N, C-alpha and C positions, 0 to 999 in steps of 0.2 A: 622307948622303940617305937611308940605310935607317932611319937613327935617325928622320929626319924624317917619312920616309913611314911608318914604324911609329907614330909618334905621330898623324899626320893619320889613320890607320885608326881608332885608338882613339876619337879624338875624333867621328867620324861614327857609331860604334855607340852612344856614349853619347846622341849627340843624337837617333838615331832611337828610342831606348829610352825617352827623355824623351818625345818626340812621340807615342809609342804610350800613354804612361801620360796624357798630357794629353787624348787622344783618349778613353781608358777614364773619366777624370773626367768629361770633357764628355758622353758618354753616361749615366753616372751621374746628372748634374745635369737632363739632359733627361728621362730616365726619372723623376727623382723630381719634376719639375715637373709632367710629365704625370699621375704617380701622384696629386698633390696636387688637379689639376684633375679627375681621374676621381673623386676622393672627394667634392669639392664637387659634382660633378653627380649623384653617387649620392645625396648627401643632399638635394639640391633633389628629385629624383625620389621619393624614400623620403617627403619632406614631401607632395608631391603625390598619391603612392598613399594615403596614410593619409587625407587628405582625402576622397578618393574612397570609400575603405573605409567611412569613419564615415558617408557620407551614402547612396552608392548601393548596391544590392542586386539590380539586374538582370542578365541574361545578359550584356550588353555589358561592364558593370562586373566581373562574374565572369570573363570571359574576358581582360580586361584584367590584373587581378589575377594569374591564373595566368602570364601572360606576362611580368608582371615578375618573378615568382618565380623562372624561368628566366634571365632577365636577370640577374638579382642572383645567381644561382649562378654564371655566367660570370664576372661581375665579380669575385666573390670568390675565382675560381681563378686570374684573371690576377693579381689582387693579391698571392695568395700565391706566385704564380711570381715576381714582380718582388721581393717580400721576400726569397724564398730566394737569388735572383741577387745581391741586395744583401750579403746574409750570406755568401754563397760567395766573394766578390771584394772584398779590401781594395786599392781602387784608390789609396789614399794611402800604401800600405807602400813604404819607401824601397828594400827589395830586390825590388820588383815587377819580373819578367823581362819581356821582350818578347812571349813566347808567351801567358804568363799576362794581359798587359795586352790582347793582342788577343783572346783569348777573352772576357774580360770587357766589352770593348767590344761585341763580337757579341752577347753573352748581353743585356746591358742595352738595345743599341739593338731586339732583338727583341722585349724586354719593353715598351720604349717604344711599339713599332709596335703590339702586342697592347691596351695600354692605350688608345693614341688610338682603336683601332678600337671598343673598348668604349664609350668615351665617345660616339662618333659615334653607336653603336646606342642609348645612353641618350637621347642627344638627340632621335633619331627617335622612340623610344618616348614619351618627353614629348611630342611633337607630335601624336601620335596619341591621346595621353590627354587632350588639350586640351579637346573638347567634354564628356567627362564631368566634367573638373576644373572647368570654368566652371559647369557646373550645381551640382556639389557647393558650389563656393564661394558662389553665389548661395544656396544653401540654408542655408549656415553662417552668411552674413551675416543671415539672417532669425532666428536663434536667439535672439540677445540681446535684441533688440528684442521679440519672441515672449513670452519668459519674463518681461521686465520688465511688459509688459503684463498677463500673467497676475497677478503680483504686485499690480500696482496694482489690478486688478479684485478681487481678495482682499480688499485694504485697504479699498476703498470698500465692499465687502458688509459687511466688519466693522464700518464706521463706522455703516452703515446700520442693522444690528442693534442696535447700542448705543442708536440714536436711537429705534428700537421700544420698547425695555426702558424707556427715559427717559420714554417717552410712557405708560407704565403698561400696555403690552400684552403678551400672551405672544407668544414667539418662540421655544419649544422646538423646532419642526418646522425653523425655517430653521437653529437653532444646530446641530442634528444633520445638517443637509444642510453646512453649512458646515465641520463637524468631519470630515466625510467627504473634504474637501479637502486635509486635514494631510498626508497620505501623498504626495498628489500633488505638494504645495509641496515636500517633501522631496527627491522625485525630480527635481524641476526644479532644486534647488540642487546636486545632485550633478553635473548637467550632462550635455551631448550626448557628451562623451567616454566616459561610463560607459553610457549608455541609446540613444546613437545620435541621429544628427540628426533624420532623420524621426519617430521615435518621441518625440522631445522636441518637436518642432513641433506634432505631434498632441496630446500631452499639454498643452502650453500653450494651445492653442486651445480644448481641452475645457475645462479650468481657467476660462479667461476665459469661456465661454459658461455654464458652470454659476454661477460667482461673479456674472456680471451678472444672471443670473437670480433669483438670491437677494437681490442688492442692489433690483432692481426690485420683486421681491414684497415687499420689507421696507419700501420708500419708500411704497408703495402703501397699507399699514395703517394708519397714523395718517390719511392722505388719505381711506381707506375710512370709518375710525371716525369721522372728522368729518363727512364727508359723510351717513352714517347718522344721526347725532346731528343734523344739521341737518334732515333729513328727518322724523325722528321729533319734533321739537320743533315743525315746520311743521304737520305731521298732528294733533298734540295740539292746537293752536291751532284748526286746521278742526273738529276734533271739538266742542271748546268752543262754537264759533261754531255748528256744527249744531244743538246742544244749544240753543242760545238761539233760533234761527230755528224749531226744532221746536216750541217753546212758542206759536207764533203760527199754528201749523197748526189746531188745534182751534177758536179763536175764529172763522177763516175758513170752516172747514166748518159752524160754526154759523149762521153768516150765510148760507151757501149754502143750507143746510137751511129757513131761515126764509124765504127771498125768492124761490128757484126750485124748480121741481119736481124730484122725485128722479132724473129721468133727467140732470139736469144735474149732479149730483154724486155719483152713486152709485158710481162707478166709482173714488171719492178715499176711501172710506170707511176703508180699511185704511192709508192714509198715516201715520197718527201711530204706529202699532203698528209698521210696518214702519220707520219712522224710529228708533223707540226700539230696536228689534231691531240696526238698522245701528249705532247709537251702540255698544250693548253689544259687538257683535261686533268693531266697529273698535277699542274701548279694548282686547279681549282681545289682538287681532293686534298691536296697538302694542307690548303688553307683550311678546309672544314675539320681536318686532323686537327690543326692547331687549335682551333676554337672549340672543338670537343674536348681536347685536353685543359683548356682553361675552364670548362663548365664541369671538368672532371666526369665526362661522359666516356668512360674508359672503352667501351664495347664499341661505342660509334667512332672513337679515335681509331682504334685498332682496325676496325673494318674499312675506314678511309685510306689508312696506311697500307691494307693489303690490297686496295684497289690501285693505288699509285704505283706500288710494286709490281702488280701484273701489267699495268700499261707499259712500264719502263722495260720489264722483260721483253715483252712482245714488239716494243719500239726498237730495242737495242737489236732483237733478233733481226728485224728487217733491214736495219741499217747494215749490221754484219753481213747480211745474205746478198746485199748489193755488191759490198767489196768482194765477198768470197766469189760471185758470179764473175767478176772482172778477172780474178786471179785463176780460175779453173779455165775460162776461156782464152786467158793468155797461154797457159801452160799447154792445152789441147792445140791451140793454133800453131804454137811452136813446133811441138812434138807430138801428133796424133798417134803415132806408132807405140809410144808408150803405154796410152791407155788400152790399145789393143793388145800388146803383149801381156798386160796385167790381167785382163779380161780372159785370154787364151790360157794362161797359166792357172788361172783359178779354175777353167773348165778341165784342162788336161788333169789337174789333181782330183777333182772329183771323179772323172772317169777312171782313174787309175784305181781310186778307192772302190769305185762300184765293181770293177773287175776283179778286184784282190779275193783269191779263193775259188773263182767262178769260171766257167767255160763261157758262159754268156751273162751278160748283166741282167739284173731284175728290171722288168719292165717299167716298174713304179720307179726307178732311177734312171733307166735309158730314156724314157720318152721326155722328161723335161730337159735332160741334159742335151738330147738332139734338138729339141725346140730352141735351147739357148745358142746352140752353135748355128742354127739357121738365123737367129735373130742378130747374131753378132756379124755373120757375113753380110746381111742384108744392111746393117748400119755401116759397115766399111764400103760397101760397094755405093750406097748413098751419098757417103762422105767424099768419095771419089770422083763421083758423077756431078756435085754440086758446082762446081767451076771456082769463081771468084768469092762467092758469099755463101758458103756451106752453114746448114743448121747446126753448128758446133754444139749447142744446148740440148739438142734431140740426140745427137751422137752420144753425149755425154750421158745422157739419162738413160739410153738404151743398154750402153756398157755397164752401167751401174745395176741396170736389172739383170743383165746377164751374170755379173758376180753374185747378185743376190741368190738367184737361181741355184748357182754353184754351192754356194753356201747352205741353201737349205737342203740340198741333196745330200751334201756331206753329212750335216746335222741327222736327216733321217736315218743314214747308215749306221752312224755310230749310236744312236739311238736305239736300234733294233740289234744292237751287239749285246 
């Protein structure tokens, strides 16, 4: 019985020892699993922190990064303790005694608890970091499209510059501006990891804007050159037409001198000289416009073209005035009564309107109309008394003034209603 009793005691001791070793191994496995989970969590948080660090630089970001440095130090400390406990206890050893197994289990369970606590702290920290992380991720998402947009803008600018040169135009200034963007392109290619997200986004936007400006200027140059070429050609044709029309002025003036009193044509005497001067000046300015176009001085070319146009309009008006003067004088010489009736009709129409609904006209209306009637009568009397060479131009001017007065009174009456 003692033998049996002794054998039973040894079996219980070995079983308890085996149980302690199993518990120690279980504690080791649990700690090991917790360590792996902590390591995974730390990697996730490190990635988030690096994302924030690459983008954010405000007070909140600096505070969050400082907090992470403290948490990371704690994680490293706990990890070191776990590894030390793992190295100190070989729970797989065959000669592991009960006391050592118990200490190993206790140490590894404590390490597992500290690891779990740090993992919880990492999770809480990651939760607090989410607003900054989401903003940073949003900025990061913008980097690749922004950089690609800048590169495409540079490509379009380069293509437009080549088209300018192909059109035979100089573009040294644009080429210099484009060359200034080469270092910026290098920095964009180096990426946000080296230069920072915010700086990269600013650089990409700046490159895009500058490249687009170069492209736009390049695209406009052939168009500007073509437009100036068209305007120069059109004005050259107008100058030639003016020269042709200017040749008709002197014969018309001769007829005016021969048939009408000097008062009818004296103010037109300098039209031939003025027209010739206008043609010479216009040709000179047109040459300046062409040279400015070749030099790509667009403002100077446009200014010269504007001067030519003004000269031609003035000269055209003067030539037309000579022909119109002869036409008007011919008409009034043939039938002066027509002009008289036109003026009397205008006066009567104004007088009827001034009396509408009144017993007596308003003095503001009656005065000018009475004066116009007197002016008309004097003009008619002067024409009839002039004899063979009446001043038809003075007569026409006076009657035009009468009609203008009548129109002013009509406008005054209608405006007051």
